[in-house]
C-alpha positions in Angstrom: 31.0 -53.2 64.5 34.3 -52.9 63.4 36.7 -55.6 64.8 38.0 -54.0 67.6 41.6 -55.3 68.3 41.2 -56.7 71.8 43.9 -57.8 74.2 42.6 -60.5 76.6 43.9 -60.4 79.9 43.8 -63.1 82.2 45.4 -65.5 84.8 47.4 -67.7 82.5 47.7 -70.4 85.5 43.8 -70.8 86.7 41.8 -69.0 84.1 43.5 -70.5 80.8 40.2 -72.7 79.8 37.7 -69.7 80.6 40.1 -67.4 78.1 39.9 -70.2 75.5 36.2 -70.6 76.1 35.6 -66.6 75.8 37.6 -66.1 72.8 36.0 -69.1 71.1 32.8 -68.1 71.9 33.3 -64.6 70.1 33.3 -66.3 66.9 30.0 -67.9 67.5 27.6 -66.0 64.7 25.3 -65.1 67.5 27.8 -62.8 69.5 26.9 -59.2 68.8 30.4 -58.5 68.1 33.8 -59.9 66.8 37.4 -59.4 68.5 40.8 -60.1 67.4 42.8 -61.9 70.5 46.4 -60.6 70.6 47.1 -62.1 74.2 50.4 -64.2 74.5 49.6 -68.0 74.0 52.4 -69.3 75.8 54.5 -68.8 79.1 57.3 -66.4 78.2 60.4 -65.5 80.4 59.9 -62.2 81.9 62.0 -59.6 80.4 60.7 -61.0 76.8 57.1 -61.2 78.1 57.1 -57.5 79.1 58.8 -56.5 75.9 56.2 -58.7 73.7 53.0 -57.9 75.9 53.6 -54.0 76.2 54.0 -53.9 72.3 51.0 -56.2 71.8 48.8 -54.0 74.3 49.7 -50.9 72.5 48.4 -52.1 69.2 45.2 -52.9 70.6 41.9 -50.9 70.9 40.9 -52.4 74.2 42.1 -54.8 76.9 39.5 -57.2 78.3 40.6 -58.9 82.0 38.8 -62.2 82.8 38.8 -61.9 86.5 38.6 -64.9 88.3 38.8 -66.0 91.9 42.3 -66.2 92.2 43.1 -62.9 90.6 45.0 -61.6 93.7 47.9 -64.0 92.5 48.1 -63.0 88.9 50.8 -60.3 89.0 51.1 -60.2 85.2 47.5 -59.0 84.8 48.3 -55.8 87.2 51.3 -55.1 84.6 49.2 -55.9 81.5 46.6 -53.0 82.9 49.2 -50.7 83.6 50.6 -51.1 80.1 47.2 -50.2 78.6 46.9 -47.2 80.9 50.3 -46.0 79.7 49.4 -46.3 75.8 45.7 -45.1 76.6 43.8 -48.3 75.8 40.5 -48.6 77.6 40.0 -51.4 79.9 37.1 -53.4 81.4 36.9 -56.8 83.2 34.4 -59.7 82.9 33.7 -62.1 85.7 34.7 -65.8 85.0 35.1 -69.1 86.7 32.6 -68.1 89.5 34.4 -64.7 90.4 31.7 -62.2 91.1 31.1 -58.9 92.8 32.9 -59.9 96.3 36.1 -61.7 94.4 39.5 -59.9 94.5 40.5 -57.5 91.6 43.3 -55.8 90.6 44.2 -52.9 92.2 44.3 -50.9 89.2 41.0 -51.9 87.9 37.7 -50.4 89.4 35.0 -52.6 90.4 32.8 -50.3 88.3 34.5 -51.3 85.1 33.8 -55.0 85.9 31.0 -56.9 84.5 29.2 -60.5 84.1 29.9 -62.6 81.3 26.8 -61.6 79.5 27.1 -60.9 75.9 24.9 -58.0 75.4 26.7 -56.2 78.4 30.1 -57.2 76.6 28.9 -55.8 73.5 27.7 -52.7 75.2 31.3 -52.1 77.3 33.0 -52.8 73.9 30.8 -50.0 72.2 31.7 -47.6 74.9 35.7 -48.1 75.0 35.8 -47.9 71.3 34.7 -44.3 72.2 37.0 -43.6 74.9 41.0 -43.4 75.3 42.7 -43.7 72.0 39.9 -44.7 70.3 38.1 -41.3 70.7 
């Protein structure tokens, strides 16, 4: 698989460690795909954040949302999903940090677009998204 540019959306306050683990594991040779992480690495002022993140998401092939237990408090994640939709960037989610089918999702992410953290399923989802939206 070619290296899709992926923006990793996550709850900066509650799931930073899961984001680091996820990105780190994608570099493992046993992982069935590679990604380039274009996410923000630091907190930014709101107006600067929106401009930079909007531009980064536009340059990506997919947006992967790491769904943690406290997702309802992550207002930036909802905005990132909206930015992806504006640019026809396909989106899917992955449950992290003990989250599951009962966990709250951002209101603009469909439950049937969220999967467990299982590499074969993630690889299949990325293959599918590389045929959707701006990638088709």
